[in-house]
C-alpha positions in Angstrom: -1.1 12.0 -2.5 -2.8 15.2 -2.3 -3.1 15.8 1.6 0.8 15.1 1.7 1.8 18.3 -0.1 2.2 17.4 -4.0 1.0 20.1 -6.1 -1.2 18.0 -8.9 -1.6 14.2 -8.2 -1.7 12.3 -11.9 -4.4 9.4 -12.2 -2.7 6.8 -14.5 -3.6 5.2 -17.0 -6.9 5.7 -18.5 -7.4 4.2 -21.8 -9.3 6.4 -24.5 -11.1 3.6 -26.0 -11.6 0.3 -25.1 -9.3 -1.3 -27.6 -6.6 0.8 -25.6 -7.5 -1.5 -22.3 -4.3 -3.4 -21.2 -4.6 -4.2 -18.0 -8.1 -6.1 -16.1 -9.8 -2.8 -14.5 -8.0 -0.7 -15.8 -9.6 2.9 -16.1 -11.6 3.4 -19.5 -12.6 6.9 -20.2 -16.3 6.9 -20.9 -19.9 8.5 -19.7 -20.4 6.9 -16.7 -17.2 7.1 -14.7 -17.7 10.4 -14.7 -19.7 10.9 -11.8 -17.2 8.7 -10.0 -13.6 10.5 -10.9 -15.8 13.7 -10.1 -15.3 12.4 -6.4 -11.9 11.9 -6.9 -10.9 15.4 -8.2 -13.2 17.4 -5.8 -11.4 15.3 -2.7 -8.0 16.2 -4.1 -8.9 19.7 -4.4 -10.4 19.3 -0.9 -6.4 19.1 -0.1 -5.5 22.3 -2.0 -3.3 20.5 -5.0 -4.4 19.9 -8.6 -5.6 16.6 -10.0 -4.3 15.3 -13.6 -5.4 12.4 -15.6 -3.2 10.4 -18.1 -5.1 9.4 -21.3 -3.1 6.8 -24.0 -4.1 4.0 -25.8 -1.7 0.7 -25.4 -2.1 -0.1 -28.9 -0.5 -3.6 -28.8 0.3 -4.0 -25.2 -3.2 -5.5 -25.0 -5.0 -9.0 -25.6 -8.8 -9.9 -26.9 -9.5 -11.5 -23.5 -8.5 -7.7 -21.9 -9.8 -5.5 -24.6 -12.7 -7.3 -26.5 -10.9 -7.0 -30.2 -7.6 -8.1 -31.6 -4.8 -5.9 -30.5 -4.0 -2.9 -33.0 -0.8 -0.8 -32.9 1.1 1.0 -35.5 1.8 -2.2 -37.7 0.6 -5.9 -38.0 3.0 -8.7 -36.6 3.6 -11.0 -32.9 3.7 -9.5 -29.4 5.5 -11.9 -27.1 5.0 -10.4 -24.1 1.2 -10.4 -24.3 1.3 -13.0 -26.9 -0.3 -12.3 -29.3 -1.2 -11.5 -33.1 -1.8 -7.4 -33.6 -3.4 -6.0 -36.4 -2.0 -2.3 -37.7 -4.3 0.0 -38.1 -5.8 1.1 -41.3 -5.1 4.6 -42.3 -8.7 5.3 -42.4 -9.2 4.0 -38.8 -6.8 6.8 -37.8 -8.8 9.7 -37.2 -11.2 8.2 -35.3 -8.7 6.8 -33.0 -7.4 10.6 -32.7 -10.9 11.7 -31.9 -10.8 9.3 -29.2 -8.3 11.1 -27.6 -10.1 14.2 -28.0 -13.2 13.1 -26.3 -11.3 11.3 -23.6 -9.8 15.0 -23.2 -13.8 16.1 -22.6 -14.7 13.8 -20.4 -11.6 14.2 -17.9 -12.6 18.2 -18.1 -16.2 16.8 -17.3 -14.6 15.1 -14.2 -13.2 18.2 -12.8 -9.5 17.6 -13.9 -7.3 20.8 -14.0 -4.9 18.6 -16.5 -4.3 15.4 -18.8 -1.0 13.9 -19.5 -1.1 12.2 -22.9 0.9 9.1 -22.9 3.2 9.3 -26.0 6.0 7.3 -24.7 6.8 3.5 -23.4 5.7 2.0 -26.3 2.5 2.1 -26.1 0.4 3.5 -29.3 1.6 6.5 -30.3 4.9 4.9 -28.9 4.5 2.8 -31.4 4.3 5.1 -34.4 7.2 7.3 -33.6 9.4 4.2 -32.7 11.5 2.8 -36.0 11.4 -1.0 -34.4 7.7 -1.0 -34.5 6.9 1.4 -37.2 7.0 -1.0 -40.1 4.4 0.8 -42.4 4.8 1.8 -46.4 2.7 4.6 -46.2 2.6 8.2 -45.3 2.4 7.5 -41.3 5.7 5.3 -41.9 9.3 5.4 -42.8 10.8 9.2 -42.3 10.3 10.9 -38.7 7.7 13.2 -40.4 5.6 10.7 -41.6 5.8 8.9 -38.2 5.0 11.4 -36.3 1.8 12.3 -38.3 -0.4 10.1 -36.3 0.9 12.4 -32.6 -0.3 15.3 -34.6 -3.7 14.3 -35.3 -3.7 13.3 -31.5 -2.5 16.6 -31.1 -4.9 19.0 -32.6 -7.7 17.3 -31.3 -6.4 17.6 -27.9 -5.5 20.7 -28.2 -9.0 21.6 -29.7 -11.0 19.8 -27.1 -8.5 21.2 -24.0 -9.2 24.7 -25.1 -7.8 27.8 -23.2 -8.6 26.7 -19.3 -6.8 23.2 -19.3 -3.3 21.9 -19.2 -1.8 19.4 -21.6 1.1 17.5 -20.7 2.5 14.9 -23.0 4.9 12.3 -21.6 7.3 10.9 -24.3 10.7 8.8 -24.6 14.1 10.6 -25.0 15.1 7.0 -25.2 13.6 3.9 -26.4 15.7 1.9 -24.6 17.1 -0.5 -26.5 19.4 -1.4 -30.5 16.9 -0.2 -33.0 14.6 2.4 -31.2 14.4 6.0 -31.3 17.2 7.7 -29.8 17.9 11.5 -28.9 18.7 13.0 -31.9 15.1 11.5 -33.5 13.6 12.3 -29.7 14.8 16.0 -29.8 12.8 16.3 -32.6 9.5 15.0 -31.5 9.9 17.4 -28.7 9.7 20.6 -30.9 6.8 19.4 -32.7 4.9 18.9 -29.9 6.1 22.3 -28.3 5.1 23.1 -32.2 1.8 21.8 -31.8 0.9 23.5 -28.7 1.3 21.1 -25.5 2.0 23.2 -22.4 5.2 20.9 -20.8 7.0 17.8 -21.7 7.4 14.9 -18.8 10.7 13.4 -20.0 10.9 9.2 -19.7 12.0 6.6 -21.7 11.8 3.1 -22.2 9.3 0.5 -24.4 7.3 -1.8 -22.4 7.7 -4.8 -24.5 11.1 -4.5 -25.5 12.7 -2.5 -22.7 10.7 -2.6 -19.4 13.2 -2.2 -16.8 14.6 1.1 -18.8 11.6 2.9 -17.2 11.8 1.5 -14.2 15.4 0.6 -13.0 16.7 -2.0 -11.1 15.2 -5.7 -11.1 11.6 -7.1 -11.5 10.8 -9.3 -9.1 9.9 -12.9 -11.2 8.4 -14.9 -8.4 7.0 -11.8 -6.9 4.8 -10.8 -10.3 3.8 -14.5 -11.3 2.5 -15.3 -7.7 0.0 -12.7 -8.1 -0.4 -13.8 -11.4 -3.9 -15.2 -12.2 -3.2 -16.6 -16.0 -1.6 -20.1 -15.5 -0.1 -20.5 -18.2 0.9 -16.8 -18.5 2.1 -17.5 -14.8 4.5 -20.6 -16.0 5.3 -19.3 -18.8 6.8 -16.1 -17.1 8.4 -18.0 -14.5 10.5 -20.1 -16.8 11.9 -17.0 -18.9 11.0 -13.9 -17.7 14.9 -13.3 -16.2 15.5 -13.0 -20.1 12.6 -11.0 -21.4 13.1 -8.6 -18.4 16.3 -7.9 -18.2 17.1 -5.7 -15.1 19.0 -2.3 -15.7 20.6 -0.5 -12.8 19.2 2.0 -10.6 20.4 5.2 -9.7 18.8 8.2 -8.2 18.1 10.7 -10.7 18.9 7.9 -13.7 17.2 10.1 -16.8 19.0 13.5 -15.6 21.9 13.0 -17.9 19.6 12.7 -20.8 16.9 15.2 -19.6 19.1 18.1 -19.8 19.9 18.1 -23.4 16.3 18.7 -23.5 16.3 21.5 -21.5 19.8 23.2 -23.3 17.2 23.0 -26.5 13.3 23.8 -25.6 11.7 26.7 -24.2 8.8 24.9 -23.1 8.4 23.8 -19.4 9.7 20.4 -19.0 8.9 17.8 -16.0 12.0 15.6 -14.8 10.8 12.0 -14.3 13.4 9.1 -12.9 14.4 7.5 -9.5 14.0 10.8 -7.1 14.1 9.7 -3.8 15.5 12.9 -1.9 15.4 16.7 -1.1 18.8 17.3 -2.1 18.9 15.5 -6.1 15.2 17.1 -6.1 16.7 20.4 -5.6 19.7 20.1 -8.1 17.2 18.7 -10.9 14.9 22.1 -10.1 18.3 24.4 -10.0 19.0 23.0 -13.4 15.8 24.8 -14.8 13.2 22.1 -14.8 9.8 23.3 -14.2 8.8 20.7 -11.9 9.6 16.9 -11.1 7.1 14.2 -10.9 7.8 11.0 -8.7 5.7 8.0 -8.1 7.3 5.1 -6.1 8.4 7.6 -3.6 5.2 9.1 -2.7 3.8 5.5 -2.9 6.3 4.4 0.1 6.0 7.7 1.8 2.6 9.6 0.7 3.7 12.6 2.9 7.4 13.1 1.9 6.5 16.1 0.1 5.6 17.6 3.5 8.3 16.1 5.3 10.6 17.4 2.7 9.6 21.2 3.5 10.6 20.4 7.2 13.6 18.1 6.9 16.9 19.5 4.7 18.4 15.8 4.2 14.6 14.5 3.7 15.5 11.2 1.7 12.2 8.2 1.4 12.8 4.9 2.2 12.1 3.4 -1.0 14.7 0.3 -1.7 13.8 -0.2 -5.2 12.5 -3.7 -5.6 10.0 -2.9 -7.3 7.6 -5.0 -5.9 5.1 -2.6 -6.5 5.6 -2.6 -10.1 5.4 -6.6 -9.3 1.6 -6.7 -8.1 0.6 -3.6 -10.3 -1.2 -5.3 -13.1 -3.0 -8.1 -11.0 -3.7 -6.4 -7.9 -4.0 -2.7 -6.6 -0.5 -1.1 -6.3 1.1 -1.3 -2.8 4.9 -1.0 -1.2 5.5 -3.8 0.9 6.2 -1.9 3.9 3.0 -1.2 4.1 1.3 -4.4 3.9 -1.5 -5.5 6.5 -0.3 -8.5 5.8 3.2 -10.9 5.7 4.9 -11.7 2.3 4.9 -15.5 2.2 8.6 -16.5 2.9 9.2 -17.1 -1.2 8.5 -13.6 -1.8 10.8 -12.5 1.2 13.4 -14.0 0.6 13.3 -12.5 -3.4 12.3 -8.8 -2.4 15.1 -8.6 0.1 18.3 -10.1 -2.3 17.1 -7.5 -4.4 17.1 -5.1 -1.7 20.4 -6.0 -0.5 21.5 -5.0 -3.9 21.0 -1.8 -2.9 
């Protein structure tokens, strides 16, 4: 990615504690991995790009077999998507959890990262505190939005202290949770203003909730057959195959699908804003930047074509060839992330048929 011309590449998604792990082989910030991360940041810097790492805690989106304990969240309950019971964090546990974010920032600095991106969206732990759908607490961390923001404030205090004056702090947050009963624009704008007040250097504007509206984040259709093909847990494989299309409903894809909401944040805030969501062409990227966003993020487009940014410099009408099948997402939690257009091996016929069907929808 760095060689492909990007200004900064972000490593995602690193857990701040073991209890924050969401899937096998996920990064977990601890001293033992710093030397390996330093090799990565050195390689990125050698290509002339800055390096960032996304830090977060998955909250209830885990399982004991992965995180080593009963998953924790803003509130107790049952997470159908894992599936597992969840224990609500006690008030006396929250300061230590917030400090874990700060320690992770210190490790990121030691590893040579120029910036950190705190994940406060998508239904992970901070987002679970912010959302009225998942925060059912009766104490000072639940109820009103001011209370629901308290944990985020604790985290940001530790993060900003650890970042000091020489490390950029971005925060990824939801504009909308993407389902009825979740956080909407009126509250998320208040969250954004609070993050600006707390000293965040930039906000990455996103949306969606992995346990309730996963495709609101990515758009399009999840290739369920492909997803289950790569799963190793037999009961999860058959469970998802049976009810996956109901648990992961599709949401139509269109280029720059978050732009309408993001413009409301641009109008209301002075803080630098990073646009993310469905950018696949130079024309649309220029349109977004002309609206006053300081930067854009791309994921699937660069997975499809790592040299896309360099090509955009050369070609006025450059457009990547990502066809939004979400094959890369379907295999992400089991194998390495990859675009099916660049696989060394041939896709099995059953998967090829599914991917072609989804791509034919445009």
